[in-house]
C-alpha positions in Angstrom: 42.8 83.5 -49.9 45.8 81.2 -49.9 47.2 80.3 -46.4 50.8 81.3 -45.7 53.3 78.6 -44.9 55.2 80.1 -42.0 57.9 78.2 -40.1 57.3 77.6 -36.4 59.5 79.6 -34.0 62.0 76.8 -33.4 62.4 76.2 -37.2 62.7 80.0 -37.8 65.5 80.4 -35.2 67.3 77.2 -36.1 67.4 78.2 -39.8 68.9 81.5 -38.7 71.5 79.5 -36.7 72.3 77.6 -39.8 72.9 80.8 -41.7 75.1 82.1 -38.9 77.2 78.9 -39.1 78.2 79.9 -42.6 80.5 82.6 -41.1 82.5 79.9 -39.3 86.2 79.8 -39.9 86.7 76.3 -38.5 88.1 73.7 -40.9 86.5 70.7 -39.1 82.9 71.8 -38.3 80.8 74.9 -39.0 78.6 75.7 -36.0 76.1 78.5 -35.5 74.3 79.7 -32.3 71.4 82.1 -31.8 70.3 83.3 -28.3 66.7 84.3 -28.1 64.6 85.9 -25.4 60.9 86.6 -25.8 61.1 85.6 -29.5 63.7 88.2 -30.1 67.3 87.5 -31.1 69.7 89.0 -28.5 73.0 87.5 -29.8 74.5 85.2 -32.4 77.8 83.4 -32.6 79.8 81.1 -34.8 83.0 79.1 -34.2 86.3 80.4 -35.2 89.4 82.1 -34.0 89.2 85.2 -31.7 89.1 88.6 -33.5 92.4 89.9 -35.0 94.0 86.4 -35.0 94.7 84.5 -38.3 92.0 82.0 -39.3 92.8 78.3 -39.3 92.5 78.4 -43.1 95.6 80.6 -43.0 97.7 78.7 -40.4 96.1 75.2 -40.3 94.1 73.4 -37.8 95.9 72.7 -34.5 93.6 69.9 -33.6 94.3 68.1 -36.9 98.0 68.7 -36.5 97.9 67.1 -33.0 95.5 64.4 -34.0 92.9 65.4 -31.4 89.7 63.3 -31.7 86.3 65.1 -31.8 84.8 65.7 -28.4 88.2 65.6 -26.6 90.6 68.2 -25.3 88.6 71.3 -26.2 91.4 73.5 -24.9 93.6 72.3 -27.7 92.1 74.6 -30.3 92.7 78.1 -31.5 89.0 78.7 -32.0 86.1 79.7 -29.8 82.8 77.8 -30.0 79.7 79.4 -31.4 77.8 79.2 -28.1 80.7 80.9 -26.3 80.9 83.6 -28.9 77.1 84.3 -28.6 77.4 84.6 -24.8 80.5 86.8 -25.2 78.7 89.0 -27.8 75.7 89.5 -25.5 78.1 90.4 -22.6 80.1 92.8 -24.8 76.9 94.6 -25.7 75.5 94.5 -22.1 72.6 92.3 -23.0 71.3 89.7 -20.5 70.8 86.1 -21.8 69.3 85.0 -18.4 66.1 83.0 -19.1 66.9 82.7 -22.8 66.9 79.9 -25.3 70.0 79.0 -27.4 69.5 77.5 -30.9 72.6 75.6 -32.0 73.4 73.7 -35.1 75.2 71.2 -32.9 74.8 69.9 -29.4 77.0 72.0 -27.1 80.2 70.5 -25.7 80.7 70.3 -21.9 82.6 73.6 -21.8 79.8 75.5 -23.6 77.2 73.7 -21.5 78.8 75.0 -18.3 78.9 78.5 -19.7 75.2 78.3 -20.9 74.1 77.0 -17.5 75.9 79.8 -15.6 74.6 82.4 -18.1 71.1 81.4 -17.2 70.0 79.8 -20.4 66.9 77.8 -19.7 66.4 75.9 -23.0 68.8 74.5 -25.6 67.5 73.5 -29.1 70.1 71.7 -31.3 70.1 69.8 -34.6 73.2 67.6 -34.6 74.5 65.4 -31.9 78.1 65.8 -30.5 80.0 63.0 -28.7 80.0 64.5 -25.2 78.2 62.4 -22.6 79.3 64.7 -19.7 77.7 67.7 -21.5 74.4 65.7 -21.8 74.5 64.7 -18.2 75.1 68.3 -17.0 72.3 69.6 -19.2 69.9 67.2 -17.7 71.1 67.7 -14.1 70.8 71.5 -14.5 67.1 71.2 -15.2 67.6 72.9 -18.6 65.0 72.0 -21.2 66.7 70.2 -24.1 65.0 69.8 -27.5 66.5 68.1 -30.5 65.3 69.9 -33.7 64.4 67.9 -36.7 64.1 69.8 -40.0 60.5 69.6 -41.3 
């Protein structure tokens, strides 16, 4: 009998985060996030404008217009980050993420990191770095487990 080639759990959930990122409406970077508890998906999120607002593809990228460099001035954006959207979706549906793991296509920024810490996320798995030293420092100081995923 042939042995099945199944992805490990981190690869499985990271591949789902990559699919989620395809819903992004950001013109600069497509990001996906999946929050998991006990090997079950409890919420997903991607980056883009809040619901019922025009997408950046329709009105342009505010960050590009203002020449805001990556990793700086997160408040100067019409969009909401994937990790924030995942936590908001969980809250909207009354699902706790406390003790969960978030799988992100990109390293969370400092704003997302603070939200994830206070939401009780215990582990972050991400694939792509992001230029935010303060976020890295806060993740480490929080005692959160951080794993960088490398596609196999």
